[in-house]
N, CA, C and O of each residue as an XYZ file, in Angstrom:
880
protein
N     120.109     84.084     85.300
C     119.918     83.252     86.474
C     119.465     81.849     86.072
O     119.972     80.851     86.583
N     118.502     81.787     85.149
C     117.983     80.485     84.716
C     119.071     79.676     84.020
O     119.160     78.462     84.204
N     119.898     80.346     83.222
C     121.008     79.645     82.563
C     121.942     79.022     83.598
O     122.406     77.894     83.433
N     122.211     79.770     84.663
C     123.087     79.261     85.724
C     122.474     78.044     86.395
O     123.165     77.059     86.655
N     121.174     78.112     86.675
C     120.494     76.992     87.324
C     120.480     75.757     86.426
O     120.687     74.639     86.898
N     120.236     75.961     85.131
C     120.225     74.826     84.200
C     121.615     74.201     84.080
O     121.755     72.987     83.934
N     122.631     75.050     84.144
C     124.004     74.535     84.109
C     124.282     73.693     85.355
O     124.916     72.640     85.282
N     123.790     74.183     86.506
C     123.957     73.428     87.754
C     123.199     72.102     87.700
O     123.658     71.092     88.232
N     122.021     72.120     87.044
C     121.233     70.887     86.914
C     121.998     69.862     86.074
O     122.017     68.673     86.392
N     122.621     70.338     85.010
C     123.375     69.433     84.138
C     124.535     68.779     84.877
O     124.971     67.683     84.522
N     125.029     69.456     85.900
C     126.135     68.916     86.689
C     125.642     68.102     87.887
O     126.437     67.591     88.676
N     124.319     67.993     88.006
C     123.757     67.217     89.102
C     123.764     67.918     90.439
O     123.625     67.272     91.478
N     123.926     69.253     90.433
C     124.000     70.006     91.686
C     122.642     70.499     92.160
O     122.507     70.949     93.298
N     121.631     70.418     91.292
C     120.278     70.845     91.650
C     119.307     70.082     90.764
O     119.635     69.745     89.627
N     118.106     69.806     91.282
C     117.117     69.098     90.469
C     116.052     70.072     89.974
O     116.099     71.265     90.272
N     115.087     69.544     89.210
C     114.053     70.391     88.610
C     113.241     71.115     89.680
O     112.930     72.296     89.529
N     112.898     70.417     90.753
C     112.132     71.031     91.836
C     112.906     72.193     92.456
O     112.339     73.236     92.780
N     114.199     71.991     92.611
C     115.032     73.052     93.175
C     115.067     74.280     92.292
O     115.052     75.409     92.782
N     115.115     74.055     90.970
C     115.099     75.183     90.031
C     113.792     75.959     90.166
O     113.798     77.189     90.210
N     112.675     75.240     90.232
C     111.362     75.894     90.370
C     111.308     76.733     91.638
O     110.788     77.849     91.624
N     111.838     76.208     92.727
C     111.809     76.931     93.998
C     112.659     78.197     93.940
O     112.262     79.236     94.468
N     113.821     78.114     93.304
C     114.683     79.290     93.198
C     114.031     80.375     92.346
O     114.071     81.554     92.698
N     113.434     79.975     91.228
C     112.775     80.943     90.349
C     111.580     81.578     91.055
O     111.371     82.786     90.951
N     110.801     80.777     91.768
C     109.657     81.309     92.509
C     110.105     82.314     93.563
O     109.446     83.333     93.773
N     111.219     82.033     94.224
C     111.734     82.953     95.240
C     112.024     84.318     94.635
O     111.661     85.344     95.211
N     112.674     84.335     93.481
C     113.013     85.600     92.840
C     111.777     86.301     92.289
O     111.635     87.515     92.439
N     110.885     85.549     91.656
C     109.728     86.151     91.002
C     108.728     86.705     92.005
O     108.331     87.867     91.913
N     108.320     85.882     92.960
C     107.265     86.291     93.880
C     107.813     87.096     95.050
O     107.137     87.984     95.569
N     109.048     86.783     95.467
C     109.651     87.546     96.553
C     109.958     88.973     96.141
O     109.977     89.868     96.986
N     110.200     89.201     94.854
C     110.556     90.531     94.396
C     109.422     91.326     93.792
O     109.605     92.491     93.440
N     108.243     90.718     93.664
C     107.144     91.407     92.970
C     106.706     92.665     93.713
O     106.732     93.760     93.150
N     106.306     92.514     94.974
C     105.829     93.656     95.755
C     106.934     94.673     95.988
O     106.713     95.879     95.882
N     108.117     94.180     96.306
C     109.200     95.092     96.655
C     109.594     95.979     95.481
O     109.757     97.189     95.642
N     109.748     95.389     94.311
C     110.159     96.163     93.141
C     109.051     97.108     92.688
O     109.322     98.261     92.353
N     107.818     96.638     92.674
C     106.712     97.500     92.242
C     106.529     98.672     93.202
O     106.205     99.778     92.771
N     106.732     98.441     94.501
C     106.608     99.522     95.483
C     107.658    100.589     95.237
O     107.343    101.779     95.221
N     108.897    100.177     95.045
C     109.966    101.145     94.807
C     109.731    101.926     93.524
O     109.921    103.142     93.501
N     109.322    101.252     92.460
C     109.090    101.932     91.187
C     107.965    102.952     91.299
O     108.056    104.039     90.726
N     106.915    102.617     92.024
C     105.802    103.567     92.193
C     106.281    104.853     92.853
O     105.956    105.950     92.400
N     107.058    104.713     93.929
C     107.511    105.901     94.651
C     108.600    106.639     93.888
O     108.692    107.863     93.977
N     109.422    105.918     93.141
C     110.434    106.582     92.321
C     109.767    107.447     91.253
O     110.154    108.598     91.057
N     108.774    106.902     90.568
C     108.069    107.662     89.532
C     107.298    108.830     90.131
O     107.254    109.912     89.545
N     106.694    108.620     91.290
C     105.955    109.698     91.944
C     106.878    110.870     92.251
O     106.505    112.024     92.045
N     108.075    110.583     92.738
C     109.010    111.653     93.076
C     109.674    112.253     91.846
O     109.961    113.450     91.827
N     109.921    111.450     90.825
C     110.456    112.009     89.583
C     109.474    113.000     88.970
O     109.880    113.993     88.366
N     108.186    112.727     89.128
C     107.169    113.659     88.633
C     107.199    114.969     89.417
O     106.927    116.033     88.862
N     107.527    114.891     90.702
C     107.556    116.079     91.555
C     108.796    116.937     91.304
O     108.774    118.152     91.504
N     109.870    116.292     90.865
C     111.148    116.995     90.709
C     111.637    116.873     89.265
O     112.439    115.989     88.962
N     111.165    117.748     88.371
C     111.536    117.645     86.949
C     113.031    117.799     86.699
O     113.548    117.260     85.721
N     113.738    118.530     87.569
C     115.185    118.675     87.395
C     115.897    117.345     87.618
O     116.847    117.015     86.908
N     115.434    116.586     88.606
C     116.005    115.263     88.862
C     115.682    114.328     87.699
O     116.531    113.559     87.248
N     114.444    114.407     87.225
C     114.030    113.562     86.102
C     114.854    113.873     84.855
O     115.257    112.962     84.132
N     115.102    115.148     84.605
C     115.867    115.532     83.420
C     117.310    115.041     83.516
O     117.900    114.629     82.518
N     117.866    115.088     84.712
C     119.237    114.592     84.886
C     119.297    113.088     84.609
O     120.254    112.598     84.008
N     118.277    112.367     85.048
C     118.203    110.931     84.747
C     118.114    110.707     83.243
O     118.795    109.846     82.687
N     117.262    111.498     82.594
C     117.068    111.329     81.148
C     118.364    111.594     80.384
O     118.705    110.859     79.457
N     119.079    112.640     80.775
C     120.335    112.959     80.092
C     121.359    111.851     80.280
O     122.128    111.549     79.368
N     121.370    111.248     81.458
C     122.280    110.131     81.693
C     121.903    108.943     80.806
O     122.770    108.290     80.225
N     120.606    108.674     80.710
C     120.130    107.566     79.874
C     120.415    107.836     78.400
O     120.771    106.924     77.655
N     120.258    109.100     77.980
C     120.435    109.462     76.571
C     121.869    109.271     76.091
O     122.121    109.239     74.887
N     122.808    109.145     77.022
C     124.202    108.897     76.632
C     124.381    107.518     76.003
O     125.380    107.247     75.336
N     123.397    106.657     76.227
C     123.450    105.308     75.655
C     122.504    105.263     74.458
O     121.337    105.640     74.573
N     122.990    104.813     73.336
C     122.192    104.870     72.104
C     121.626    103.519     71.680
O     120.564    103.458     71.060
N     122.317    102.455     72.003
C     121.876    101.124     71.563
C     121.014    100.489     72.653
O     121.456     99.588     73.366
N     119.775    100.976     72.768
C     118.915    100.540     73.870
C     118.496     99.079     73.756
O     118.141     98.452     74.754
N     118.536     98.543     72.556
C     118.136     97.149     72.383
C     119.198     96.181     72.891
O     118.929     94.995     73.085
N     120.402     96.694     73.105
C     121.498     95.803     73.500
C     122.238     96.321     74.727
O     123.449     96.135     74.850
N     121.519     96.966     75.629
C     122.147     97.431     76.863
C     122.633     96.238     77.679
O     121.941     95.226     77.792
N     123.810     96.368     78.236
C     124.391     95.290     79.032
C     124.310     95.624     80.518
O     123.961     96.741     80.900
N     124.635     94.644     81.341
C     124.691     94.869     82.786
C     125.669     95.991     83.098
O     125.430     96.795     83.999
N     126.765     96.047     82.358
C     127.771     97.078     82.592
C     127.216     98.464     82.257
O     127.538     99.440     82.935
N     126.387     98.554     81.218
C     125.756     99.833     80.878
C     124.867    100.303     82.025
O     124.929    101.462     82.433
N     124.042     99.399     82.540
C     123.159     99.767     83.646
C     123.968    100.162     84.880
O     123.594    101.086     85.602
N     125.065     99.466     85.117
C     125.903     99.798     86.275
C     126.519    101.183     86.147
O     126.821    101.827     87.152
N     126.707    101.642     84.915
C     127.284    102.966     84.691
C     126.262    104.092     84.806
O     126.631    105.264     84.742
N     125.006    103.761     84.974
C     123.970    104.784     85.181
C     123.919    105.124     86.666
O     123.003    104.727     87.386
N     124.929    105.870     87.100
C     125.107    106.126     88.534
C     123.966    106.943     89.134
O     123.437    106.596     90.190
N     123.589    108.027     88.462
C     122.573    108.903     89.052
C     121.214    108.213     89.110
O     120.468    108.393     90.073
N     120.891    107.432     88.098
C     119.640    106.676     88.129
C     119.640    105.724     89.325
O     118.616    105.537     89.983
N     120.794    105.129     89.595
C     120.915    104.275     90.772
C     120.689    105.049     92.054
O     120.094    104.533     93.000
N     121.166    106.297     92.089
C     120.952    107.147     93.271
C     119.468    107.430     93.481
O     118.991    107.447     94.615
N     118.744    107.649     92.394
C     117.299    107.894     92.484
C     116.594    106.680     93.080
O     115.730    106.821     93.945
N     116.960    105.498     92.621
C     116.349    104.272     93.141
C     116.673    104.105     94.620
O     115.797    103.762     95.414
N     117.920    104.345     94.990
C     118.316    104.206     96.392
C     117.583    105.206     97.283
O     117.196    104.876     98.404
N     117.393    106.415     96.791
C     116.674    107.409     97.589
C     115.209    107.023     97.754
O     114.624    107.248     98.814
N     114.613    106.444     96.712
C     113.236    105.947     96.836
C     113.178    104.802     97.846
O     112.237    104.716     98.635
N     114.171    103.932     97.823
C     114.223    102.829     98.786
C     114.447    103.343    100.199
O     113.905    102.792    101.158
N     115.244    104.396    100.330
C     115.489    104.966    101.662
C     114.221    105.556    102.261
O     113.890    105.292    103.416
N     113.518    106.352    101.471
C     112.332    107.031    101.985
C     111.126    106.111    102.085
O     110.273    106.280    102.956
N     111.063    105.138    101.187
C     109.888    104.252    101.145
C     110.340    102.791    101.033
O     110.114    102.160    100.001
N     110.965    102.252    102.063
C     111.427    100.859    101.984
C     110.261     99.905    101.786
O     109.309     99.942    102.567
N     110.302     99.053    100.772
C     109.183     98.132    100.513
C     108.835     97.262    101.715
O     107.665     96.957    101.947
N     109.847     96.863    102.477
C     109.618     96.134    103.733
C     110.037     97.075    104.856
O     111.231     97.201    105.128
N     109.084     97.745    105.518
C     109.446     98.789    106.487
C     110.101     98.277    107.756
O     110.708     99.050    108.498
N     109.982     96.977    108.014
C     110.686     96.420    109.169
C     111.162     95.011    108.842
O     110.607     94.332    107.979
N     112.191     94.594    109.546
C     112.706     93.233    109.407
C     112.712     92.588    110.784
O     112.662     93.281    111.800
N     112.772     91.281    110.817
C     112.728     90.554    112.084
C     113.986     89.717    112.265
O     114.527     89.153    111.314
N     114.429     89.655    113.503
C     115.544     88.798    113.869
C     115.204     88.101    115.193
O     114.358     88.568    115.956
N     115.871     86.994    115.442
C     115.685     86.269    116.703
C     116.988     86.292    117.482
O     118.059     86.014    116.942
N     116.881     86.627    118.754
C     118.051     86.701    119.622
C     118.475     85.277    120.001
O     117.748     84.586    120.714
N     119.627     84.844    119.535
C     120.065     83.465    119.782
C     120.715     83.290    121.150
O     120.795     82.176    121.668
N     121.177     84.393    121.731
C     121.754     84.353    123.075
C     121.258     85.554    123.867
O     120.996     86.614    123.299
N     121.129     85.385    125.183
C     120.709     86.514    126.019
C     121.696     87.665    125.840
O     122.912     87.489    125.919
N     121.136     88.836    125.598
C     121.954     90.005    125.283
C     121.464     91.209    126.076
O     120.262     91.372    126.286
N     122.385     92.041    126.509
C     122.032     93.309    127.153
C     122.331     94.421    126.159
O     123.471     94.591    125.727
N     121.309     95.166    125.804
C     121.435     96.241    124.817
C     120.841     97.516    125.391
O     119.649     97.570    125.692
N     121.666     98.536    125.542
C     121.220     99.817    126.111
C     120.508     99.629    127.451
O     119.522    100.304    127.746
N     121.021     98.708    128.246
C     120.452     98.475    129.566
C     119.264     97.541    129.589
O     118.756     97.220    130.663
N     118.808     97.096    128.426
C     117.671     96.174    128.344
C     118.175     94.742    128.185
O     119.116     94.477    127.437
N     117.528     93.825    128.902
C     117.881     92.420    128.785
C     117.001     91.775    127.715
O     115.774     91.786    127.816
N     117.637     91.220    126.698
C     116.919     90.517    125.633
C     117.137     89.024    125.836
O     118.227     88.519    125.568
N     116.114     88.309    126.308
C     116.278     86.872    126.567
C     116.502     86.089    125.270
O     116.169     86.552    124.179
N     117.065     84.915    125.418
C     117.243     84.019    124.280
C     115.897     83.744    123.610
O     114.881     83.575    124.285
N     115.899     83.702    122.291
C     114.710     83.445    121.460
C     113.739     84.624    121.389
O     112.624     84.479    120.887
N     114.153     85.783    121.886
C     113.311     86.971    121.739
C     113.227     87.368    120.268
O     114.245     87.441    119.580
N     112.005     87.625    119.788
C     111.845     88.122    118.416
C     111.999     89.632    118.433
O     111.351     90.322    119.219
N     112.847     90.133    117.576
C     113.143     91.563    117.539
C     112.679     92.137    116.212
O     113.056     91.641    115.150
N     111.865     93.179    116.270
C     111.438     93.903    115.074
C     112.333     95.128    114.902
O     112.436     95.959    115.804
N     112.965     95.234    113.765
C     113.859     96.355    113.480
C     113.191     97.232    112.427
O     112.995     96.805    111.289
N     112.845     98.452    112.809
C     112.099     99.335    111.912
C     113.077    100.120    111.036
O     113.528    101.210    111.390
N     113.384     99.535    109.895
C     114.360    100.169    109.012
C     113.804    101.456    108.394
O     114.571    102.309    107.947
N     112.481    101.598    108.368
C     111.882    102.857    107.893
C     112.403    104.015    108.735
O     112.792    105.052    108.198
N     112.412    103.839    110.058
C     112.884    104.894    110.955
C     114.399    105.059    110.877
O     114.908    106.178    110.937
N     115.116    103.948    110.744
C     116.577    104.019    110.647
C     116.985    104.886    109.464
O     117.904    105.698    109.572
N     116.307    104.716    108.344
C     116.702    105.417    107.121
C     116.108    106.824    107.022
O     116.321    107.530    106.037
N     115.364    107.218    108.051
C     114.897    108.612    108.130
C     115.480    109.307    109.356
O     114.922    110.285    109.854
N     116.594    108.798    109.828
C     117.290    109.389    110.966
C     118.137    110.556    110.467
O     119.031    110.370    109.641
N     117.856    111.756    110.966
C     118.567    112.948    110.496
C     120.050    112.918    110.851
O     120.840    113.671    110.282
N     120.432    112.052    111.789
C     121.853    111.925    112.133
C     122.646    111.387    110.944
O     123.806    111.746    110.743
N     122.012    110.534    110.172
C     122.675    109.943    109.010
C     122.244    110.596    107.698
O     123.015    110.641    106.739
N     121.010    111.101    107.661
C     120.473    111.687    106.434
C     119.844    113.044    106.754
O     118.666    113.107    107.106
N     120.616    114.135    106.638
C     120.045    115.465    106.870
C     118.835    115.703    105.967
O     118.795    115.240    104.827
N     117.861    116.426    106.490
C     116.596    116.641    105.780
C     116.040    115.306    105.287
O     115.867    115.116    104.083
N     115.763    114.397    106.190
C     115.392    113.028    105.800
C     114.097    112.914    105.017
O     113.878    111.914    104.334
N     113.229    113.926    105.103
C     111.951    113.856    104.395
C     112.015    114.496    103.016
O     111.001    114.590    102.325
N     113.198    114.935    102.614
C     113.384    115.556    101.300
C     114.020    114.538    100.355
O     114.980    113.858    100.716
N     113.479    114.445     99.151
C     113.980    113.507     98.140
C     115.243    114.079     97.515
O     115.169    114.995     96.695
N     116.415    113.542     97.899
C     117.706    114.058     97.437
C     118.599    112.895     96.993
O     119.361    112.366     97.802
N     118.518    112.496     95.740
C     119.332    111.377     95.248
C     120.832    111.606     95.400
O     121.598    110.646     95.481
N     121.261    112.876     95.439
C     122.686    113.182     95.539
C     123.326    112.589     96.790
O     124.547    112.449     96.859
N     122.507    112.244     97.771
C     123.053    111.626     98.990
C     123.888    110.395     98.651
O     124.845    110.071     99.354
N     123.518    109.713     97.571
C     124.124    108.421     97.274
C     125.199    108.474     96.194
O     125.671    107.433     95.737
N     125.591    109.685     95.781
C     126.752    109.789     94.902
C     127.982    109.311     95.661
O     128.055    109.445     96.882
N     128.934    108.761     94.946
C     130.093    108.125     95.583
C     130.787    109.043     96.579
O     131.187    108.606     97.658
N     130.930    110.320     96.217
C     131.656    111.237     97.099
C     130.890    111.553     98.380
O     131.467    112.055     99.344
N     129.588    111.259     98.389
C     128.773    111.565     99.574
C     128.516    110.354    100.460
O     127.875    110.477    101.504
N     129.002    109.201    100.062
C     128.729    107.985    100.843
C     129.981    107.404    101.501
O     129.916    106.367    102.162
N     131.108    108.071    101.319
C     132.360    107.513    101.855
C     132.308    107.334    103.371
O     132.843    106.360    103.902
N     131.665    108.270    104.064
C     131.629    108.211    105.527
C     130.270    107.755    106.061
O     129.989    107.901    107.251
N     129.434    107.208    105.191
C     128.114    106.751    105.631
C     128.249    105.508    106.507
O     129.026    104.602    106.205
N     127.489    105.480    107.584
C     127.492    104.309    108.467
C     127.047    103.085    107.662
O     126.082    103.175    106.903
N     127.725    101.947    107.811
C     127.388    100.770    106.989
C     125.973    100.246    107.185
O     125.456     99.523    106.334
N     125.336    100.608    108.310
C     123.971    100.141    108.549
C     122.958    101.289    108.540
O     121.857    101.156    109.074
N     123.338    102.420    107.929
C     122.397    103.541    107.826
C     121.395    103.313    106.699
O     120.240    103.728    106.794
N     121.842    102.651    105.633
C     120.985    102.388    104.467
C     120.823    100.884    104.328
O     121.723    100.192    103.852
N     119.668    100.386    104.747
C     119.477     98.924    104.803
C     118.126     98.482    104.224
O     117.417     97.717    104.877
N     117.750     98.933    103.036
C     116.453     98.515    102.485
C     116.393     97.030    102.167
O     115.315     96.441    102.085
N     117.572     96.429    101.989
C     117.631     94.993    101.704
C     118.103     94.206    102.923
O     118.592     93.083    102.800
N     117.951     94.812    104.107
C     118.471     94.237    105.340
C     120.004     94.314    105.305
O     120.572     95.000    104.455
N     120.660     93.621    106.216
C     122.118     93.679    106.296
C     122.628     92.430    106.990
O     121.865     91.675    107.592
N     123.926     92.231    106.895
C     124.511     91.068    107.539
C     124.381     89.814    106.698
O     124.105     89.878    105.500
N     124.582     88.675    107.337
C     124.606     87.402    106.612
C     123.243     86.994    106.072
O     123.159     86.136    105.194
N     122.166     87.601    106.589
C     120.819     87.247    106.128
C     120.184     88.364    105.297
O     118.963     88.517    105.277
N     121.015     89.131    104.622
C     120.448     90.180    103.774
C     119.844     89.570    102.515
O     119.970     88.371    102.264
N     119.189     90.415    101.733
C     118.471     89.941    100.545
C     119.452     89.449     99.482
O     120.323     90.196     99.036
N     119.303     88.196     99.085
C     120.220     87.636     98.090
C     119.945     88.193     96.690
O     120.782     88.064     95.796
N     118.776     88.812     96.499
C     118.406     89.285     95.170
C     118.569     90.773     94.978
O     118.031     91.328     94.020
N     119.307     91.447     95.873
C     119.346     92.907     95.810
C     119.997     93.436     94.530
O     119.534     94.437     93.983
N     121.053     92.791     94.040
C     121.683     93.257     92.802
C     120.753     93.044     91.613
O     120.666     93.887     90.720
N     120.062     91.912     91.611
C     119.094     91.637     90.549
C     117.955     92.652     90.601
O     117.494     93.123     89.562
N     117.497     92.992     91.819
C     116.410     93.954     91.983
C     116.817     95.328     91.468
O     116.039     95.986     90.778
N     118.032     95.769     91.797
C     118.509     97.068     91.324
C     118.580     97.088     89.802
O     118.197     98.074     89.172
N     119.066     96.008     89.214
C     119.158     95.920     87.754
C     117.771     95.966     87.127
O     117.560     96.649     86.124
N     116.830     95.242     87.715
C     115.470     95.201     87.183
C     114.810     96.572     87.260
O     114.128     96.983     86.322
N     115.006     97.285     88.372
C     114.402     98.609     88.529
C     115.035     99.616     87.579
O     114.341    100.475     87.034
N     116.332     99.521     87.378
C     116.981    100.410     86.409
C     116.435    100.169     85.006
O     116.144    101.118     84.278
N     116.295     98.903     84.629
C     115.789     98.576     83.293
C     114.384     99.133     83.094
O     114.066     99.654     82.024
N     113.544     99.025     84.117
C     112.171     99.528     84.013
C     112.154    101.045     83.877
O     111.421    101.584     83.047
N     112.953    101.739     84.682
C     112.967    103.202     84.625
C     113.574    103.705     83.320
O     113.128    104.720     82.785
N     114.572    103.018     82.806
C     115.146    103.397     81.510
C     114.083    103.291     80.422
O     113.954    104.190     79.591
N     113.330    102.209     80.422
C     112.290    102.006     79.409
C     111.232    103.100     79.477
O     110.720    103.537     78.446
N     110.903    103.542     80.689
C     109.869    104.571     80.855
C     110.415    105.954     80.527
O     109.813    106.688     79.743
N     111.554    106.318     81.122
C     112.045    107.690     81.015
C     112.553    108.041     79.625
O     112.500    109.206     79.231
N     113.044    107.064     78.876
C     113.516    107.377     77.522
C     112.351    107.608     76.566
O     112.536    108.174     75.489
N     111.160    107.176     76.952
C     109.989    107.282     76.083
C     109.002    108.348     76.548
O     108.312    108.959     75.731
N     108.935    108.572     77.863
C     107.919    109.476     78.412
C     108.518    110.476     79.392
O     109.522    110.201     80.049
N     107.886    111.637     79.475
C     108.078    112.537     80.606
C     107.047    112.150     81.661
O     105.888    111.883     81.344
N     107.474    112.124     82.890
C     106.575    111.767     83.987
C     106.116    113.063     84.649
O     106.928    113.811     85.193
N     104.825    113.320     84.601
C     104.259    114.573     85.103
C     103.429    114.318     86.354
O     102.857    113.240     86.515
N     103.363    115.316     87.248
C     102.653    115.117     88.516
C     101.140    115.175     88.367
O     100.600    115.967     87.594
N     100.483    114.328     89.116
C      99.025    114.344     89.232
C      98.637    114.588     90.687
O      97.588    115.165     90.974
N      99.497    114.141     91.598
C      99.254    114.293     93.029
C     100.571    114.646     93.714
O     101.646    114.455     93.146
N     100.480    115.156     94.930
C     101.645    115.574     95.688
C     102.080    114.480     96.657
O     101.244    113.786     97.235
N     103.383    114.329     96.829
C     103.883    113.312     97.759
C     103.438    113.593     99.187
O     103.242    112.661     99.968
N     103.276    114.863     99.539
C     102.868    115.206    100.905
C     101.453    114.742    101.220
O     101.075    114.654    102.389
N     100.673    114.446    100.197
C      99.292    114.003    100.408
C      99.169    112.484    100.499
O      98.088    111.958    100.762
N     100.271    111.791    100.281
C     100.241    110.326    100.304
C     100.197    109.833    101.749
O     101.002    110.255    102.580
N      99.265    108.948    102.041
C      99.134    108.361    103.375
C      99.676    106.936    103.327
O      99.170    106.086    102.595
N     100.709    106.697    104.118
C     101.356    105.386    104.126
C     100.669    104.439    105.092
O     100.160    104.852    106.134
N     100.662    103.166    104.731
C     100.152    102.112    105.608
C     101.263    101.076    105.778
O     101.853    100.607    104.805
N     101.529    100.737    107.027
C     102.668     99.874    107.335
C     102.202     98.464    107.647
O     101.317     98.256    108.477
N     102.806     97.503    106.974
C     102.528     96.095    107.227
C     103.772     95.310    106.885
O     104.888     95.807    107.042
N     103.591     94.096    106.422
C     104.752     93.323    105.968
C     105.444     94.065    104.829
O     106.671     94.071    104.728
N     104.632     94.691    103.971
C     105.172     95.579    102.940
C     104.548     96.952    103.094
O     103.490     97.098    103.707
N     105.205     97.956    102.539
C     104.717     99.323    102.628
C     103.624     99.548    101.588
O     103.823     99.295    100.399
N     102.482    100.021    102.042
C     101.347    100.288    101.154
C     100.949    101.756    101.277
O     101.462    102.484    102.126
N     100.036    102.170    100.424
C      99.458    103.507    100.541
C      97.943    103.385    100.652
O      97.328    102.475    100.095
N      97.361    104.331    101.388
C      95.912    104.292    101.578
C      95.189    104.561    100.268
O      94.117    104.012    100.014
N      95.787    105.413     99.439
C      95.174    105.746     98.161
C      96.043    105.230     97.017
O      97.210    104.893     97.216
N      95.469    105.173     95.832
C      96.245    104.798     94.655
C      97.161    105.960     94.269
O      96.834    107.127     94.484
N      98.305    105.615     93.699
C      99.254    106.630     93.261
C      99.143    106.812     91.751
O      99.057    105.845     90.996
N      99.148    108.080     91.330
C      99.000    108.371     89.906
C     100.072    109.345     89.435
O     100.449    110.266     90.160
N     100.556    109.137     88.225
C     101.370    110.109     87.509
C     100.824    110.173     86.085
O     100.045    109.314     85.673
N     101.229    111.181     85.348
C     100.824    111.307     83.951
C     102.047    111.082     83.074
O     103.117    111.629     83.342
N     101.892    110.281     82.031
C     102.983    110.017     81.099
C     102.748    110.786     79.801
O     101.729    110.612     79.133
N     103.705    111.632     79.462
C     103.630    112.425     78.235
C     104.711    111.936     77.274
O     105.893    111.982     77.612
N     104.331    111.469     76.081
C     105.343    110.965     75.138
C     106.403    112.022     74.828
O     106.083    113.189     74.600
N     107.644    111.604     74.823
C     108.737    112.507     74.465
C     108.821    112.638     72.945
O     108.568    111.679     72.215
N     109.171    113.810     72.486
C     109.419    114.028     71.064
C     110.911    113.856     70.848
O     111.710    114.711     71.231
N     111.275    112.743     70.232
C     112.698    112.432     70.050
C     113.110    112.677     68.604
O     114.271    112.473     68.250
């Protein structure tokens, strides 16, 4: 990303201040969201050793870990499913906001112009109509063969439409890289149960208590 911005600067398409603003957007805008997803992904991987082992076997197919490419990470399909399932069950931003630009009638309700609308994507992604057993951690939901008929707005952790998150591909890549680094080196063991976690809803999804897992070095 920085190389692209510097190239644009050399062409006079962006100045130094603009580069700083773009980098800050990615760094600070993604800090809470990525850390939240990783915490819940690791917590659930600890609860489901079979899922964790499948991730590890997929990662183990790649041997040159020092030189993994974007294409390598993109080929880690099941690991991507695990991340998506963590995002579905625990969206870092549990709701998004939109403003009604024109008066609209929706389900018999009149929404006046300039009405602020809160869309609770946490509830959308736990709708059993789209996700059977919505409270069960099942990464297989997101395998290619299982998503062909999925409603385009059923899974929206990064929002949707023209104002969706511009950094979602970067975020997925970053989360995959972090999980690869952890899972290839450690087994993630449970310390607490997901059913005991108390969620707190705000601008970002928080938990009332700290989340813990145990890391056991793998014998390779």
